[in-house]
C-alpha positions, 0 to 999 in steps of 0.5 A: 700417600705422601707426595714428593716435590722435586726441583731441578736445580743443576744442569746435566751437562757433563754427566752421563747419559743415564743420569740425563735420562733419569732426570727426563723420566722424572718429568724434568726438562728445564732448570728450576722446574718443579714436579710433584710425584708419588712417594714410591720406591721406584721414584726414590731410586731415581731421585737417589741416582740424581740427588746431586742435580735435584732438591726434594721435599716431602709434601703431606697428602691433602685431606680433601684428596682422600675424601 
């Protein structure tokens, strides 16, 4: 399964509380913080909601992890 590398690039100041909560639920608390999460439909939905605040790149699954 692929993973997504999500970087928090823009502050949530001035945005709705639900978008602030979404950024927190992705595990992002500080600007320029990077988290890696599994590529699931629920994570993709959260990213879509705050796509203007984060940058996303897909990371190939490690071959050693599948062993």
